C-alpha positions as CSV (number, residue, x, y, z in Angstrom):
1,X,0.0,0.0,0.0
2,X,1.4,3.4,-1.0
3,X,1.5,5.8,1.9
4,X,0.1,9.2,1.0
5,X,1.2,11.1,4.1
6,X,4.6,12.6,4.1
7,X,5.4,11.5,7.7
8,X,9.0,12.6,7.3
9,X,7.9,16.2,6.8
10,X,5.6,16.0,9.9
11,X,8.3,14.4,12.1
12,X,10.8,17.0,10.8
13,X,8.6,19.8,12.1
14,X,8.1,17.9,15.4
15,X,11.8,17.9,15.7
16,X,11.9,21.7,15.2
17,X,9.5,22.2,18.1
18,X,11.4,19.8,20.3
19,X,14.7,21.4,19.6
20,X,13.4,24.8,20.9
21,X,11.9,23.2,24.0
22,X,15.4,23.5,25.4
23,X,14.8,27.3,25.7
24,X,12.0,27.2,28.3
25,X,13.9,24.4,30.1
26,X,16.5,27.0,31.0
27,X,14.1,28.8,33.3
28,X,13.7,26.0,35.9
29,X,17.4,25.4,35.5
30,X,18.2,29.0,36.6
31,X,15.7,28.6,39.5
32,X,17.4,25.3,40.6
33,X,20.8,27.2,40.6
34,X,19.3,30.0,42.6
35,X,18.0,27.6,45.3
36,X,21.2,25.5,45.3
37,X,19.4,22.4,43.8
38,X,20.6,19.9,41.2
39,X,20.6,21.1,37.6
40,X,21.0,17.6,36.2
41,X,17.3,17.1,35.5
42,X,17.1,20.1,33.2
43,X,20.6,20.1,31.7
44,X,20.3,16.5,30.6
45,X,16.8,17.0,29.3
46,X,18.0,20.1,27.3
47,X,20.7,18.0,25.7
48,X,18.3,15.2,24.9
49,X,15.7,17.4,23.4
50,X,18.2,19.2,21.2
51,X,19.7,15.9,20.0
52,X,16.3,14.2,19.4
53,X,14.9,17.4,17.7
54,X,17.9,17.8,15.5
55,X,17.8,14.1,14.5
56,X,14.1,14.4,13.5
57,X,14.7,17.6,11.6
58,X,17.3,15.8,9.5
59,X,14.6,13.5,8.2
60,X,13.3,16.2,5.8
61,X,15.4,19.4,5.7
62,X,12.9,21.4,3.7
63,X,9.4,20.0,4.8
64,X,6.3,20.8,2.7
65,X,3.3,20.7,5.0
66,X,-0.1,19.6,3.7
67,X,-3.4,19.1,5.6
68,X,-2.6,15.5,6.4
69,X,0.9,16.3,7.5
70,X,-0.6,19.0,9.8
71,X,-2.8,16.6,11.7
72,X,0.1,14.2,12.2
73,X,2.5,16.9,13.2
74,X,0.2,18.4,15.8
75,X,-0.8,15.0,17.4
76,X,2.9,13.8,17.4
77,X,4.2,17.1,18.8
78,X,1.9,16.9,21.9
79,X,3.0,13.3,22.5
80,X,6.7,14.0,22.0
81,X,6.8,17.1,24.3
82,X,5.0,15.1,27.0
83,X,7.4,12.2,26.8
84,X,10.5,14.5,26.8
85,X,8.9,16.6,29.6
86,X,8.8,13.5,31.8
87,X,12.6,13.3,31.8
88,X,13.3,15.9,34.6
89,X,10.9,13.9,36.9
90,X,12.7,10.6,36.2
91,X,16.2,12.1,36.6
92,X,15.2,13.9,39.8
93,X,13.9,10.5,41.2
94,X,16.7,8.3,39.9
95,X,19.7,10.7,39.4
96,X,22.4,9.7,36.9
97,X,24.0,6.4,38.0
98,X,27.6,7.0,39.0
99,X,27.3,10.7,38.3
100,X,24.4,12.4,40.1
101,X,22.5,11.1,43.1
102,X,18.7,11.1,43.3
103,X,17.5,14.2,45.0
104,X,13.7,13.8,45.5
105,X,12.6,12.7,49.0
106,X,9.2,11.9,47.4
107,X,9.9,9.1,44.8
108,X,6.4,8.8,43.4
109,X,7.6,10.0,40.0
110,X,10.3,7.3,39.7
111,X,8.2,5.1,37.4
112,X,7.9,6.0,33.7
113,X,4.0,5.7,33.9
114,X,3.9,8.2,36.8
115,X,6.4,10.6,35.2
116,X,4.6,10.5,31.8
117,X,1.2,11.0,33.5
118,X,2.5,14.1,35.4
119,X,4.1,15.5,32.2
120,X,1.0,14.9,30.0
121,X,-1.2,16.4,32.7
122,X,1.0,19.4,32.7
123,X,1.3,20.1,29.0
124,X,-2.4,19.4,28.4
125,X,-3.2,21.7,31.3
126,X,-5.2,18.9,33.0
127,X,-3.8,19.4,36.5
128,X,-4.4,15.8,37.6
129,X,-1.4,14.7,39.7
130,X,0.3,11.5,40.9
131,X,2.6,13.2,43.4
132,X,2.5,11.6,46.8
133,X,3.5,14.8,48.5
134,X,2.9,18.2,47.0
135,X,5.5,20.5,48.6
136,X,8.7,22.3,47.9
137,X,10.4,20.1,50.5
138,X,9.5,16.9,48.7
139,X,10.4,18.3,45.3
140,X,12.8,21.1,44.6
141,X,11.8,24.6,43.5
142,X,13.1,23.8,40.0
143,X,11.0,20.7,39.5
144,X,7.9,22.3,40.9
145,X,8.4,25.3,38.6
146,X,8.8,22.8,35.6
147,X,5.4,21.4,36.4
148,X,3.8,24.9,36.3
149,X,5.8,26.0,33.3
150,X,4.7,23.0,31.3
151,X,1.1,24.1,31.9
152,X,1.8,27.6,30.8
153,X,3.5,26.4,27.6
154,X,0.6,24.1,26.9
155,X,-2.1,26.6,27.7
156,X,-2.3,28.8,24.6
157,X,-0.8,25.9,22.5
158,X,2.8,24.7,21.8
159,X,2.2,24.7,18.1
160,X,0.5,28.2,18.2
161,X,3.7,29.4,20.0
162,X,5.9,27.8,17.4
163,X,3.9,29.4,14.6
164,X,4.3,32.8,16.3
165,X,8.1,32.6,16.6
166,X,9.4,30.2,14.0
167,X,9.4,31.4,10.4
168,X,9.5,27.9,9.0
169,X,6.0,27.3,10.4
170,X,4.4,30.4,8.9
171,X,3.4,28.5,5.8
172,X,0.7,26.0,6.8
173,X,0.4,27.7,10.2
174,X,-3.3,28.3,9.9
175,X,-4.2,24.6,9.5
176,X,-1.8,23.8,12.3
177,X,-3.5,26.2,14.6
178,X,-6.9,25.0,13.6
179,X,-5.8,21.4,14.4
180,X,-4.4,22.4,17.8
181,X,-6.6,25.2,19.1
182,X,-9.5,24.2,21.4
183,X,-12.9,24.9,20.0
184,X,-14.6,24.8,16.6
185,X,-12.1,27.1,14.9
186,X,-9.7,30.0,15.4
187,X,-10.4,33.5,14.3
188,X,-7.8,35.0,12.0
189,X,-7.2,38.4,13.7
190,X,-4.6,39.7,11.2
191,X,-3.7,39.1,7.6
192,X,-0.6,37.0,8.6
193,X,-1.3,33.9,10.7
194,X,2.0,34.3,12.6
195,X,0.9,37.8,13.7
196,X,-2.4,36.3,14.9
197,X,-0.5,33.7,16.9
198,X,1.7,36.5,18.4
199,X,-1.4,38.6,19.3
200,X,-3.0,35.6,21.1
201,X,0.3,34.8,23.0
202,X,0.7,38.6,23.8
203,X,-2.7,38.7,25.5
204,X,-2.0,35.5,27.3
205,X,1.4,36.8,28.5
206,X,-0.1,40.1,29.5
207,X,-2.8,38.5,31.7
208,X,-0.2,36.2,33.3
209,X,2.1,39.1,34.3
210,X,-0.9,41.1,35.6
211,X,-2.1,38.3,37.8
212,X,1.4,37.7,39.2
213,X,1.8,41.4,40.1
214,X,-1.7,41.5,41.7
215,X,-1.2,38.3,43.7
216,X,2.2,39.6,45.0
217,X,0.6,43.0,45.6
218,X,-1.9,41.3,48.0
219,X,1.0,39.8,49.8
220,X,2.7,43.2,50.2
221,X,-0.6,44.7,51.3
222,X,-0.9,42.1,54.1
223,X,-3.9,40.4,52.6
224,X,-2.1,37.2,51.5
225,X,0.5,36.1,54.0
226,X,1.5,32.9,52.1
227,X,1.6,34.5,48.6
228,X,5.3,35.1,48.3
229,X,7.1,35.7,45.0
230,X,7.4,32.0,44.1
231,X,3.8,31.3,44.8
232,X,2.6,34.4,42.9
233,X,4.7,33.3,39.8
234,X,3.6,29.6,40.2
235,X,-0.1,30.5,40.3
236,X,0.1,33.1,37.5
237,X,1.7,30.3,35.4
238,X,-1.2,27.9,36.1
239,X,-4.3,30.1,36.2
240,X,-4.2,31.5,32.7
241,X,-3.6,28.1,31.0
242,X,-6.5,26.7,33.1
243,X,-4.0,24.3,34.5
244,X,-4.4,24.1,38.3
245,X,-0.9,22.7,39.3
246,X,-0.6,24.6,42.5
247,X,2.6,24.1,44.5
248,X,0.5,23.9,47.6
249,X,-1.0,20.5,48.7
250,X,-4.3,22.3,49.7
251,X,-4.4,24.2,46.4
252,X,-6.0,27.6,46.8
253,X,-7.5,26.6,50.1
254,X,-4.0,27.4,51.5
255,X,-4.5,31.1,50.8
256,X,-6.7,33.9,52.0
257,X,-10.2,34.8,50.8
258,X,-8.7,37.8,49.0
259,X,-6.5,35.5,46.9
260,X,-9.5,33.3,46.1
261,X,-11.6,36.3,45.0
262,X,-8.8,37.6,42.9
263,X,-8.2,34.4,41.0
264,X,-11.9,34.0,40.0
265,X,-11.9,36.7,37.4
266,X,-8.6,35.5,36.0
267,X,-10.0,32.0,35.6
268,X,-13.0,33.6,33.8
269,X,-10.7,35.5,31.5
270,X,-8.7,32.3,30.8
271,X,-11.9,30.6,29.7
272,X,-12.9,33.5,27.4
273,X,-12.1,33.6,23.7
274,X,-8.8,35.5,23.6
275,X,-9.7,37.1,20.3
276,X,-12.3,39.2,22.1
277,X,-9.5,40.7,24.3
278,X,-7.5,41.5,21.1
279,X,-10.5,43.3,19.7
280,X,-11.0,45.2,23.0
281,X,-7.4,46.3,23.0
282,X,-7.5,47.4,19.4
283,X,-10.5,49.8,19.5
284,X,-13.6,47.7,19.9
285,X,-14.1,47.2,23.7
286,X,-17.9,46.7,23.4
287,X,-17.5,43.6,21.3
288,X,-16.7,41.6,24.5
289,X,-20.1,42.2,26.3
290,X,-22.0,42.0,23.0
291,X,-20.5,38.5,22.1
292,X,-23.2,35.9,22.3
293,X,-20.9,33.1,23.4
294,X,-19.4,35.2,26.2
295,X,-22.8,36.1,27.5
296,X,-23.9,32.5,27.5
297,X,-20.6,31.4,29.1
298,X,-20.9,34.0,32.0
299,X,-24.6,33.4,32.3
300,X,-24.2,29.6,32.7
301,X,-21.6,30.2,35.5
302,X,-23.8,32.7,37.2
303,X,-26.8,30.4,37.3
304,X,-24.7,27.4,38.6
305,X,-23.0,29.6,41.2
306,X,-26.4,30.8,42.4
307,X,-27.7,27.3,42.7
308,X,-24.6,25.9,44.5
309,X,-24.3,28.9,46.8
310,X,-28.0,28.5,47.8
311,X,-27.5,24.8,48.6
312,X,-24.4,25.5,50.7
313,X,-26.0,28.4,52.5
314,X,-29.1,26.3,53.6
315,X,-26.9,23.2,54.4
316,X,-28.4,20.8,51.8
317,X,-25.2,21.1,49.7
318,X,-22.9,20.1,52.6
319,X,-22.2,16.5,53.6
320,X,-23.6,15.3,57.0
321,X,-21.2,12.4,57.6
322,X,-17.7,11.3,56.6
323,X,-18.0,8.5,54.0
324,X,-15.4,5.7,54.3
325,X,-12.2,6.1,52.2
326,X,-12.6,9.8,51.7
327,X,-10.0,12.6,51.8
328,X,-11.3,14.5,54.9
329,X,-12.1,13.7,58.5
330,X,-14.9,14.6,60.9
331,X,-13.0,17.7,62.2
332,X,-12.6,19.1,58.6
333,X,-16.3,18.4,57.9
334,X,-17.4,20.2,61.0
335,X,-15.3,23.2,59.9
336,X,-16.8,23.2,56.5
337,X,-20.3,23.1,57.9
338,X,-19.6,25.9,60.3
339,X,-18.0,28.0,57.5
340,X,-20.7,27.6,54.8
341,X,-24.1,27.1,56.4
342,X,-25.8,30.4,57.1
343,X,-22.9,32.5,56.0
344,X,-23.4,34.4,52.7
345,X,-19.9,35.4,51.8
346,X,-18.1,32.1,52.3
347,X,-21.0,30.2,50.6
348,X,-20.9,32.5,47.6
349,X,-17.1,32.6,47.4
350,X,-16.6,28.9,47.4
351,X,-19.5,28.2,45.1
352,X,-18.3,30.8,42.6
353,X,-14.7,29.6,42.8
354,X,-15.5,25.9,42.3
355,X,-18.1,26.5,39.6
356,X,-15.7,28.8,37.6
357,X,-12.8,26.4,38.3
358,X,-14.6,23.4,36.8
359,X,-16.4,25.2,34.0
360,X,-13.1,26.7,32.8
361,X,-11.4,23.3,33.6
362,X,-8.8,25.1,35.7
363,X,-9.1,22.5,38.5
364,X,-8.1,24.7,41.5
365,X,-9.8,24.1,44.8
366,X,-10.7,26.7,47.4
367,X,-12.2,23.9,49.6
368,X,-12.3,20.1,49.6
369,X,-15.7,19.7,47.7
370,X,-15.7,16.0,48.7
371,X,-17.2,17.4,51.9
372,X,-20.2,18.7,49.9
373,X,-23.4,16.9,49.6
374,X,-24.6,14.9,46.5
375,X,-26.8,17.8,45.2
376,X,-23.9,20.3,45.0
377,X,-21.5,17.6,43.7
378,X,-23.8,16.7,40.8
379,X,-24.0,20.3,39.8
380,X,-20.2,20.4,39.8
381,X,-20.1,17.2,37.7
382,X,-22.4,19.0,35.2
383,X,-20.1,22.0,35.2
384,X,-17.2,19.8,34.0
385,X,-19.0,19.2,30.7
386,X,-19.6,22.8,29.8
387,X,-16.1,23.8,29.1
388,X,-14.5,27.2,28.2
389,X,-15.1,29.3,25.1
390,X,-13.7,28.6,21.7
391,X,-10.3,30.2,21.3
392,X,-9.7,30.1,25.1
393,X,-7.3,27.9,27.1
394,X,-10.2,25.9,28.6
395,X,-11.0,22.3,27.8
396,X,-14.2,20.3,27.8
397,X,-16.9,20.3,25.1
398,X,-17.0,24.2,24.9
399,X,-19.8,26.7,25.5
400,X,-20.3,27.5,21.9
401,X,-21.2,24.0,21.0
402,X,-23.8,23.8,23.7
403,X,-25.3,27.1,22.6
404,X,-25.5,26.0,18.9
405,X,-27.1,22.6,20.0
406,X,-29.7,24.4,22.1
407,X,-30.5,26.9,19.3
408,X,-30.8,24.0,16.8
409,X,-33.1,22.1,19.1
410,X,-35.3,25.2,19.4
411,X,-35.2,25.5,15.6
412,X,-36.4,21.9,15.2
413,X,-39.2,22.4,17.6
414,X,-40.3,25.5,15.7
415,X,-40.1,23.9,12.3
416,X,-42.0,20.8,13.5
417,X,-44.9,23.1,14.4
418,X,-44.4,25.2,11.2
419,X,-43.2,22.9,8.4
420,X,-43.2,25.7,5.9
421,X,-40.8,27.9,7.9
422,X,-37.2,28.4,7.1
423,X,-35.3,29.3,10.2
424,X,-31.5,29.3,10.2
425,X,-29.4,29.0,13.4
426,X,-27.7,32.3,14.2
427,X,-24.7,33.0,16.4
428,X,-24.0,36.6,17.1
429,X,-26.1,37.7,14.1
430,X,-24.4,35.4,11.7
431,X,-25.9,32.2,10.2
432,X,-24.3,29.0,11.3
433,X,-23.5,26.7,8.4
434,X,-25.5,23.5,8.4
435,X,-22.3,21.5,7.9
436,X,-20.8,23.2,11.0
437,X,-23.9,22.2,13.0
438,X,-23.6,18.6,11.9
439,X,-19.9,18.7,12.9
440,X,-20.8,20.1,16.4
441,X,-23.4,17.3,16.9
442,X,-20.9,14.7,15.7
443,X,-18.1,15.9,18.0
444,X,-20.5,16.2,21.1
445,X,-21.8,12.7,20.4
446,X,-18.3,11.3,20.0
447,X,-17.2,13.0,23.2
448,X,-20.1,11.6,25.2
449,X,-19.7,8.1,23.8
450,X,-16.0,8.2,24.6
451,X,-16.8,9.3,28.1
452,X,-19.2,6.5,28.9
453,X,-17.0,3.8,27.2
454,X,-13.9,5.1,28.9
455,X,-15.7,5.2,32.3
456,X,-16.7,1.6,31.9
457,X,-13.2,0.5,30.9
458,X,-11.5,2.4,33.8
459,X,-14.0,1.0,36.3
460,X,-13.4,-2.6,35.1
461,X,-9.6,-2.1,35.1
462,X,-9.4,-0.6,38.5
463,X,-11.5,-3.6,39.8
464,X,-9.1,-6.0,38.1
465,X,-6.1,-4.3,39.7
466,X,-7.6,-4.4,43.2
467,X,-8.4,-0.7,43.6
468,X,-11.9,-0.1,45.0
469,X,-13.5,2.7,43.0
470,X,-17.2,3.7,42.9
471,X,-18.9,4.3,39.6
472,X,-19.1,8.1,40.3
473,X,-15.4,8.2,41.0
474,X,-14.6,6.4,37.8
475,X,-16.9,8.7,35.8
476,X,-15.4,11.8,37.5
477,X,-11.8,10.5,36.8
478,X,-12.6,10.1,33.1
479,X,-14.5,13.5,33.0
480,X,-11.5,15.1,34.7
481,X,-8.9,13.7,32.3
482,X,-10.8,13.7,29.0
483,X,-12.0,17.2,29.7
484,X,-8.6,18.3,31.0
485,X,-10.3,19.4,34.3
486,X,-8.0,17.8,36.8
487,X,-9.8,16.9,40.1
488,X,-12.8,14.6,40.3
489,X,-14.6,13.2,43.3
490,X,-13.7,10.7,46.0
491,X,-10.2,9.3,45.6
492,X,-9.4,11.8,42.8
493,X,-10.9,14.7,44.7
494,X,-9.3,18.2,44.8
495,X,-7.0,17.2,47.7
496,X,-6.4,13.6,46.4
497,X,-4.3,12.2,43.6
498,X,-4.2,9.6,40.9
499,X,-1.3,7.8,42.5
500,X,-3.1,4.6,43.6
501,X,-4.3,3.7,40.1
502,X,-2.4,0.9,38.3
503,X,0.1,1.7,35.6
504,X,-2.3,0.6,32.9
505,X,-5.0,2.8,34.2
506,X,-2.6,5.8,34.3
507,X,-1.5,5.2,30.8
508,X,-5.1,4.9,29.7
509,X,-5.8,8.3,31.3
510,X,-2.6,9.7,29.6
511,X,-4.3,8.8,26.3
512,X,-7.5,10.5,27.4
513,X,-5.7,13.7,28.3
514,X,-3.9,13.7,24.9
515,X,-7.2,13.1,23.1
516,X,-9.1,15.7,25.1
517,X,-6.5,18.4,24.6
518,X,-6.6,18.0,20.8
519,X,-10.4,17.6,20.8
520,X,-10.2,13.9,19.8
521,X,-10.6,14.2,16.0
522,X,-6.9,15.1,15.1
523,X,-5.7,12.0,16.9
524,X,-8.4,9.7,15.7
525,X,-8.0,10.8,12.1
526,X,-4.3,9.8,12.3
527,X,-5.4,6.3,13.4
528,X,-7.8,5.6,10.5
529,X,-6.5,3.5,7.5
530,X,-8.1,6.0,5.1
531,X,-5.8,8.7,6.4
532,X,-2.6,6.8,5.3
533,X,-3.8,5.4,2.0
534,X,-2.8,6.7,-1.4
């Protein structure tokens, strides 16, 4: 069978991206030097990524990129950077035999499955972790910063960044960005696609810097005692990509109410179409509040926040007992009940924080919501499926798809009653193409089928491996990894981890994170025989 795809061209461009991954690796290396920690994890990884990248580039010195090569290049790039990104964790855990000793008191990243899980979770901005101990004492400042930096690099998109700064990717850059960017499509903001990529990354960088300054400003103002420079940078790097890799074991619960209120609008901004910010900064600020998708996105979060806050305030949304095998004890539950029931500000703050965190797929936690009752938890599970806006850093199904589905259902009801009527589906005053509507239905159906099938497979495999997991826990673990959310419920709750899963279950969820970040189709297309045939 003749192969139609020029896989050498795709792999050559993967090599180009890998080669430049050595540049951001220099940041945790400098931090490791500043704190007197081992630089071997980053120095060795830099050498490996340059060698592997250069070797792949050699396959096709002057690659010509078509649509098929674009799909393969994007899918392979995310897999390659996640595999390379696992090296610092493995080197930290094992050292270099005969040269550098192991330096991590916490050795949970010593196995390849765990290290790849953590790396894929970082680059796909999932935020699910297998760390046994999340602290700067168990892992150095450099390694912890690498976790957060991997999320920041993955947030707006590694390929989008490459298109922005590498001239060799300017040709074919539009199809690469469409294949990688979350959502139904990416808006071309400028005549040149590389300039569009730079505009998106500029807005992303600007919000990150602003959040870091404001978080540290709260610290200087005495309203955030724990938010030192390192924490401010770490949380700035993980909020805007909707990542959620906090260096604190208690996530944002470790910080003051002022910090929690400040992070909420930044999570909302991260889940907003970044093109709207570009328009706002270039003379059309009213386009943001006029945008149909943005209003639906904010409205959905406001309704869910109101419902959850009401349940917490009256007490129906808070657990009444400690279930066996959970991540909190009776003392913590008593504190949660005393904090939330009958108190407006804490109930509203924690409801807003958790709803926004899960809708945008950030995955931060201001409280252990395992201590919430079933009614509030089911609303949070529903929030996981909404997702951020198209063109944002958020994962999930995406708000715009739900909006178009609801509008088309309404159209069907109307035309059933009025068969002679012609009523197109409109989004922001523009008619949505019928082919695009069919594509949205196909993606959503595929996503939900994959969710239920994967939940069943994970539940069966955990039972086979001896790990006791409820159906809700298995479903939430799949929703959290496929949707790039991070925390689920029970064992994988906001203060828990995925450490107890078997290696096969972890690798299965690695695949789910990869599929979810690329919105399934670019990966599945590369796995079909028709894609490769002449």
